[in-house]
N, C-alpha and C positions, 0 to 999 in steps of 0.2 A: 214642248219637250216630250219625248215618249221613251218608253223602255221596250226592249226586245228580249224575249225569252225563246230559246230553242228547245224543242222536245222531239220525241220520236215521230210525231205527225207533221212537224214543220215548225214554223216560227209564229210567235204571238207577239203583237205589238200593242201596247197599252199607252195611251196618252195620259200624262200626269193630271190633266184636267178631269179625266174620267174618274181617276182615283180620288181627287179632291171633291168632286161632286158627290160621289158615293159616300165618302167619309162625312161630308157635311150633312147629307140626308140622314145618316145614322145618328149623327150628333144631335140634330134638332129634335129627334124623337126621344132623346134621353130626358128623364125627369129633371126639372130645374133649369134646363137650358131654354132661354127665350129665343135665341137665334145666334147667327154668326154676325160678327162685327167687321166693319171696314174702318180702318184707321187712316185718316188723312194726316200724314206726317208733317206736312207744311203748316197746317192750321191747328193740329192737335185735336181735331174733331173725330168723334166716334159715331158711326151710324149703323143702324140695324139693317142687315141685308135682306132683301126679299128672297123667297124660296128659289127663284130661278137664277140667283147670283151667289149661291152659297160658296162656290169654289174661291171667290175673292177673299174670303175670310180664312183660307187655309193655304199653307205653304207645304208643298210635297217635295221631298228629296229622296232620290233612289240611288244607292250605291251597292254594287254586287248583289242585286236582287233583294236588298233589304230596304224597307221603307222607313223614313223619318217624317213626322208630321208636326206642324205648328198650327194650333187652333187659336183664333181670336173670337171669344164668345161673350155673350151677355147672359147673365144668370138671373133667375127669379129672386125677388126680394124675400128674405126670411128663410131661405134654405141654407143648409150647410154647404159651403162652397167646396170643402174638401170631399164630402160625400158625393156631390154632383160630379166633380172632376174624376174621382175614382170610378164612378159608374160610366162616365163618358169614355175613359181610357179602356176599361174592360170591354165595353160593347163595341167600340170602334176597332180595337185590336182583333177581337174574335171574328167579327163580320168581315173586316178587310182582309185578314189572312185567308178566310174561306173564299172570298170573292176573287182574290188575285193569285193565291197560291204562294205568295211571298211572305216572309217574316217581317213583322212590324217591330223595329228595334226601339224607337223612341217616339213618344207623343208629348209635346210640350203644349201647355194650355195657358193662354194669356186671358185673364178675365178683364175685359175692357169696360164693363159697366154692370150695373144692377138695375133691374126694372120691376115695377109692380105690374103684375098681369091681372087682367080683369077676370 
């Protein structure tokens, strides 16, 4: 799926996978985030995604040039989950709005696991 924006210079088309990949790369740079998670609904298993598959842990919806995101993340053991999530929302919202020129309306975060990092 992709979105199309028209401006005075022409049309811009952005695939939602591009937005998901960018948002995922911003998210994994946030303090306390171990990585993005993939959830197997059938088995109920959660697995940590590698850096080249970050978009699989993110759902992107776009309506009227407004972005809504859902993140499935794994956080570090011993950190404040609410502080980590606040930081993630602020960073992703700021960088994604600058990257796309669209407003980010909603960011939902699903903490799928906690891991001890070395």
